[in-house]
C-alpha positions in Angstrom: 47.5 -33.2 18.5 45.2 -30.6 20.2 47.2 -27.8 18.5 46.9 -29.4 15.1 43.1 -29.8 15.6 42.6 -26.2 16.8 44.8 -24.9 13.9 42.7 -27.0 11.5 39.4 -25.7 13.0 40.7 -22.1 12.9 41.7 -22.4 9.3 38.3 -23.9 8.3 36.5 -21.1 10.1 38.6 -18.4 8.5 38.1 -19.9 5.0 34.4 -20.2 5.5 34.2 -16.6 6.7 36.1 -15.4 3.6 34.0 -17.6 1.3 30.7 -16.2 2.6 31.7 -12.5 2.3 29.8 -10.3 0.0 31.8 -9.4 -3.1 29.7 -6.2 -3.7 27.5 -7.8 -6.3 24.2 -7.7 -4.4 21.2 -8.7 -6.5 18.5 -6.1 -6.4 15.0 -7.5 -5.7 13.2 -8.2 -9.0 10.7 -5.4 -9.8 7.1 -6.4 -10.1 5.9 -4.8 -13.3 3.0 -7.1 -14.2 -0.4 -6.9 -12.5 -3.8 -8.3 -12.5 -6.9 -6.7 -10.9 -10.5 -7.5 -10.3 -13.1 -4.8 -9.8 -16.6 -3.5 -9.8 -17.8 -0.6 -12.0 -20.9 1.5 -12.7 -21.4 3.3 -16.0 -24.1 5.5 -17.6 -24.8 4.3 -21.2 -27.9 6.6 -21.9 -29.3 9.5 -20.0 -31.6 7.2 -18.0 -29.8 3.8 -17.9 -27.2 3.0 -15.2 -25.3 -0.2 -15.7 -23.3 -2.0 -13.1 -20.9 -4.9 -13.3 -17.5 -6.3 -12.8 -14.4 -7.4 -14.6 -10.7 -7.8 -14.7 -7.6 -6.0 -16.0 -4.1 -7.3 -16.8 -1.1 -5.2 -17.6 2.6 -4.8 -17.8 4.9 -1.8 -17.5 6.7 0.6 -15.3 5.7 4.3 -15.6 3.9 3.5 -18.8 1.9 0.3 -19.0 -0.1 -1.6 -21.6 -2.7 -4.3 -21.0 -6.2 -5.7 -21.5 -9.5 -5.0 -19.8 -12.8 -6.9 -19.8 -15.9 -5.7 -18.0 -19.4 -7.2 -18.1 -22.3 -4.7 -17.3 -25.9 -5.4 -16.5 -28.3 -2.4 -16.9 -30.8 -1.5 -14.2 -33.7 -1.4 -16.7 -33.2 -5.1 -17.4 -33.0 -4.6 -21.2 -29.4 -4.9 -22.3 -26.1 -6.4 -21.0 -22.8 -5.0 -22.3 -19.4 -6.8 -22.6 -16.5 -4.3 -23.0 -13.3 -5.8 -24.3 -10.4 -3.3 -24.7 -6.7 -2.7 -24.8 -5.4 -0.1 -22.4 -2.5 2.3 -22.3 -1.7 3.7 -18.8 0.6 6.5 -17.7 1.6 6.9 -14.0 2.6 10.4 -13.1 4.9 9.3 -10.3 5.8 5.8 -11.7 9.1 5.1 -10.0 9.7 1.8 -8.3 6.2 0.3 -8.0 3.6 2.0 -10.1 1.7 4.1 -7.7 -0.1 7.4 -7.4 -2.3 9.1 -10.0 -2.6 7.8 -13.5 -4.5 8.4 -16.7 -5.6 5.6 -19.0 -6.7 5.3 -22.6 -8.9 2.3 -23.6 -10.0 1.2 -27.0 -11.8 -1.9 -28.0 -15.2 -3.4 -28.6 -18.5 -3.1 -26.8 -20.8 -6.0 -27.4 -24.5 -5.6 -26.5 -26.8 -8.5 -25.6 -30.6 -8.4 -25.0 -31.1 -9.8 -21.5 -33.6 -12.4 -22.8 -31.2 -13.6 -25.5 -27.6 -13.7 -24.3 -26.0 -15.7 -27.1 -22.9 -15.3 -29.2 -22.5 -13.6 -31.5 -23.8 -10.5 -29.8 -27.0 -8.7 -30.9 -24.8 -5.8 -32.0 -21.5 -4.2 -31.2 -19.6 -1.0 -31.6 -16.3 0.7 -31.0 -15.7 1.5 -27.3 -13.1 4.2 -26.6 -12.5 6.2 -23.5 -10.2 7.8 -21.0 -9.9 7.2 -17.3 -8.2 8.9 -14.3 -7.5 7.1 -11.1 -5.1 6.6 -8.2 -3.2 3.4 -7.4 -2.8 3.0 -3.7 -0.3 0.4 -2.6 -1.1 -1.8 0.4 2.4 -3.3 0.7 4.7 -4.4 -2.1 2.2 -6.8 -3.9 -1.4 -5.7 -3.2 -3.0 -2.4 -4.4 -6.4 -0.8 -4.8 -7.5 1.6 -7.5 -10.4 4.0 -7.5 -11.1 5.5 -10.9 -13.5 7.5 -13.0 -13.9 7.4 -16.8 -15.6 9.0 -19.7 -16.0 7.9 -23.3 -18.1 6.3 -26.0 -20.6 4.5 -26.1 -21.0 5.2 -22.3 -21.1 8.8 -21.0 -19.3 8.4 -17.6 -18.4 5.7 -15.2 -16.5 4.9 -12.1 -15.1 1.9 -10.2 -12.9 0.4 -7.6 -10.5 -2.5 -8.2 -8.2 -4.6 -6.1 -5.1 -6.2 -7.6 -1.8 -7.9 -7.2 1.7 -7.4 -8.7 3.9 -10.2 -9.9 
């Protein structure tokens, strides 16, 4: 009886070991190509007016990404607030695996201007907002990243910012 029981246990152990073996079809971890980030920015809209604010960006892509960006600025002269809404196209120079390293970004959309004493919709006036940015995405692990960037365009002259984001 002991021999039958030992034979049965040995047979089950061998079958279980054979069943759990890898057949060479390892699944690669799913790449995280979508991202969302929150950040702060400063921009110069006239020769004397510096505006500061914050916003968010969402995007998708590997190497080349597309997305949407929204930033709300408050000017330092307390006259006008600006809401920028735009679509973005981003190219990573070393975009293999996780998007990281230097990038350039083109943004086009709408800039809506509000008087600070009358922030109502529709805006007091709006205009085309178009620009280019250069930055660097720095990975802090496989999910979290930071991005310093500078930008130039219209209706603003120049700007810069820092954002923190996650990949999913």
